[in-house]
C-alpha positions as CSV (number, residue, x, y, z in Angstrom):
1,M,166.1,64.5,91.8
2,L,165.8,60.9,92.9
3,G,161.7,61.2,92.7
4,G,161.8,62.5,89.2
5,A,163.8,59.4,88.2
6,F,161.9,57.2,89.9
7,T,159.2,58.4,88.4
8,L,160.4,58.4,84.9
9,L,161.6,54.8,85.6
10,L,157.9,53.7,86.8
11,L,156.5,55.4,83.3
12,N,159.1,53.7,81.1
13,S,158.2,50.3,83.0
14,A,154.5,50.7,82.4
15,W,155.2,51.7,78.6
16,A,157.7,48.5,78.1
17,R,155.1,46.1,79.7
18,G,151.5,46.9,78.8
19,E,150.0,48.0,82.1
20,F,148.8,51.3,80.6
21,T,146.3,51.7,83.7
22,K,149.5,52.7,85.8
23,S,149.9,55.9,83.2
24,C,146.4,56.6,81.7
25,W,143.0,57.9,83.4
26,D,139.7,58.7,82.4
27,I,139.4,55.2,80.7
28,D,136.3,54.5,78.9
29,L,134.9,52.1,75.8
30,L,133.1,53.6,73.0
31,G,132.1,50.6,70.7
32,T,135.0,48.4,70.3
33,S,137.5,51.2,70.9
34,L,139.3,52.1,74.2
35,F,139.9,55.8,74.9
36,A,142.0,57.2,77.7
37,D,144.1,60.3,78.9
38,C,147.7,59.1,79.0
39,R,150.8,60.6,80.3
40,E,153.8,61.5,77.6
41,R,157.2,61.2,78.3
42,D,157.7,64.7,78.9
43,G,155.0,65.0,81.3
44,G,152.1,66.3,78.9
45,V,148.9,64.6,78.3
46,A,147.4,63.2,75.4
47,N,144.0,61.8,74.5
48,A,144.6,58.2,73.5
49,G,142.5,55.6,71.7
50,I,142.9,52.0,70.2
51,S,140.8,49.3,68.6
52,L,140.4,46.4,70.6
53,N,138.2,44.5,67.9
54,N,141.1,43.4,65.7
55,R,143.1,42.1,69.0
56,I,140.4,40.3,70.9
57,A,137.9,37.2,69.9
58,N,135.4,35.7,71.5
59,D,135.9,31.8,71.5
60,D,132.8,30.2,72.7
61,G,131.9,32.8,75.2
62,Q,135.2,33.6,76.5
63,L,137.3,36.6,75.8
64,H,140.9,35.9,74.2
65,W,143.7,37.9,73.0
66,R,143.9,37.0,69.2
67,N,145.2,38.9,66.1
68,N,141.7,39.8,63.9
69,G,139.6,38.5,66.7
70,G,136.5,40.4,65.8
71,Y,135.0,40.3,69.2
72,G,132.5,43.1,68.6
73,G,130.4,40.8,66.3
74,S,129.5,38.4,69.0
75,T,129.5,40.4,72.3
76,Q,127.2,42.9,73.9
77,N,127.0,45.4,76.8
78,C,130.8,45.6,76.9
79,E,132.4,48.1,79.6
80,V,135.7,48.4,81.1
81,E,136.4,48.6,84.9
82,Q,139.0,49.0,87.0
83,D,139.9,46.8,90.0
84,S,143.3,46.5,91.9
85,G,145.3,48.6,89.7
86,K,144.1,46.8,86.4
87,T,141.7,47.5,83.6
88,F,139.3,44.9,82.7
89,L,137.1,44.3,79.4
90,H,133.5,42.9,80.6
91,C,131.2,41.6,77.9
92,D,128.0,39.4,77.6
93,T,129.5,36.8,75.0
94,R,127.6,34.7,72.5
95,K,128.4,31.1,72.9
96,S,128.6,28.6,69.8
97,D,125.1,27.3,70.9
98,G,123.5,30.6,70.8
99,T,123.2,31.2,74.5
100,W,125.0,34.0,76.2
101,T,127.2,34.1,79.3
102,S,129.9,36.7,80.5
103,S,133.5,37.1,80.1
104,S,136.4,39.6,81.3
105,L,139.8,40.3,79.9
106,N,142.6,42.1,81.4
107,L,143.5,44.8,79.0
108,D,146.7,45.5,81.1
109,D,148.4,42.3,79.8
110,H,148.9,43.7,76.4
111,I,147.9,47.2,76.1
112,A,150.5,50.0,76.7
113,N,151.0,53.9,76.9
114,I,153.8,54.5,74.5
115,D,154.5,58.3,75.3
116,G,150.8,58.9,75.1
117,S,149.3,56.5,72.5
118,L,147.7,53.4,73.4
119,R,149.6,50.5,71.6
120,Y,149.2,46.5,71.5
121,Q,152.3,44.7,72.7
122,D,152.9,40.9,72.7
């Protein structure tokens, strides 16, 4: 029984602080939307998605968290990559002078799995 309670504690912890990668897999980016299969509290699995475009901004070539960010209009070749148990958004980003650079953002900082749904959390 301790194992089950411990697993539930880990899942609730992941739901509480972002860190969706701890309870989601098959993570993919389609356009500016993030999709994944995510564990539900009852042990089921849900296909979840969230638009990132209204939460992430490109500020002079650097991706940042910001409401109504609209990063999709000034980025290209975006993809998600997992590293060290976290999921990162990597994009080629346009700078204010028109040149391009690369930028990354840790999605686990603010994306959470809430009972099988991907949600933004401060």
